[in-house]
Structure formats: structure tokens, C-alpha cells
N, C-alpha and C positions, 0 to 999 in steps of 0.2 A: 052124609057123614064124611068128615075130612080124614084122609089117610095121612099117616106120618111120612114126612120127607125122610128119605134114606141117605145117610152120609157115610162115606168111607174115607178115613184118613190113612194116608200111606207115607211111610218113610223106608229107609233101607233096612234097619234092624228091628223095627217095631219094638224098641226097648225103652225109648224115652219120649220123643216129641209126639209121635202119633198116639202113644198110650195116654199122655197128658191130655191131648186134644179130645180123645174119646171120653175120658173121665170128666173133663171140664164141661164139654157140651152136654153130656148126659145130666150133669149136676145143674147147670144153669137153665137148661131148656126143658127139664122134666121129661114128660112123655110126648113132646111135640116132634121129636126126631127119633128115628131108629139109628143108632150110632155104632159104627164098627171101626176097627183099625187093623192094619196088616203091614207087612214088610216085604220087600223084594228078596231079602235074605234075613229072615227072622233069627234073632239071637237070644231071645228071652228078655223078660222085663228087668231092667236095671234096678237094683235095690234102692238107689238114690231117687229114682222116679217115684217109687211108692212112698218114700220118706217125705219128699217135698210136697207131694199131693196131700199126704196126711196133715202137713202143716196148715193147709187151708181147708181142713175137714172134709176131704174127698178121699174115700177109701177105694183104691184100685187094686188092692191085694188079690182080688179074685180074677182080675184080667190076666190073659195069657198072650204070649207072642204068637202071632199067626202069619202064615204065608198068604200073599196076595192070591195065590192059586186056589185057596179055599173059597174065594169069592168070584172066580172068573165067570160063572154062569148066572150071577145075580145082577139085578137091576138096582141102580143107585140114582138119586136125583143129583147128588154132588159127589165128586171124587176129588179130594183135596190132598195134594202132595205137600208135605211139610219139610222136605229136604231136596236139594238139587239133584242128588244121585237118583232118588226115587222118581223124580220128574222124568229123567232120561229113560228109565227102565219101566215106567208105568205102562201096563197094558191099556188098551182102549176099552172103555165100558160104554157101549152104544147107548145113546139116549141120556147120558149123564152130562152134567155141566162140569167140565174139568177146571180146577182152580189150583194155583200154586202159591203157597206161602213159604218162603224160604226162612228157616230158623237155623241158628248154629246148633251143632250137635254137642250137647253138654257132656255126653259120654266120652268125647275125645279129649277132655281135659284130664291130664294125668296127675296133676298136683292135687292131692286130697283136700288141701286147705282151700283151694280155689274152686274145686268141683261143685261143692254144695251151692256156692254163690251163683255159679253159672247155671246150674239146674234151676234155681229159684228165678233167675232172670228170664230164662227161656219159658218157664212155666207162666210167669206174669205176662210175657209178650203174647203167648198163645191165648191166655185168658182174655186179654184185651181185644185181640183179633176176633175171638169167638163171641164176645159181647156185641161187637159191631155186626157180625154175621147173623146172630139171632135177631137183633133189632131190624135188620134189613129183610129178614125172612119170617116175619110174623105169620104163623100158620093158624 
């Protein structure tokens, strides 16, 4: 019997990018992966993250912002940082394959008119990267 590959997505606030990645991978890969996300300084899930994910029929309203410390004694096959600051502060997870995918932080956009468009752009970039990741990791 094949065990699920364990994936941890990390960013600084665990409010947007890593939350999107967690929801999208769970959606497109079904039960092939055990998926988690965390932040080096968690600040809560950004409301726009939930909204733009709902636009593509993925409900992440039940996800919560978590600290990377919650996972420090767990084993992962992949630890994927999705922001440069998290890459710098990421603890080592022995036995995991570290990967870095740098995405802009949509939560940094202060202009409300632009913010939604930036959240959607980042969501789409993450989804594209994850489709490649899943096809390269057929389990």
C-alpha cells in the first residue's frame, strides 16, 4: 500500500500564499498528498484569500493560520517555501526535500481596487506550479 506524500507549505504570515497552495493541492490531488501550511509569524487567513479561492470553487474557510512550530517534530516529504522571507527563516525538516517557489505577497497591496486582481494573479500562478508539481509526483 502506498503512503501519502506529506507536503508542508510555508510563508511568513500563513495568510495568503501558503493557504492557497494548501487548498489548491488538496483540491487537485485529492487524497494523494497529506497537505499542510504554516507561517513563521502567522497572522490569520486573509479574507481575500478565502474569497478568490471560492471563485475557483475551493472552500478554504475552514483552514486556519498555523505556526511552523506546530510541525517541528513532524516528517514531510516536501517543505515548500512560497515567499523569500520564509525561506530565510525556515527551520530544517530532516529527510524532507526543500523547495522554494517565490510568489509576490498579495496582502501587501494596499489599494483595494488592485488587491483582488493581485490575489487572483498569485492564486493562478500557484495553481499552475502545483499542476506541474502533481504531474511530476504521480503517486
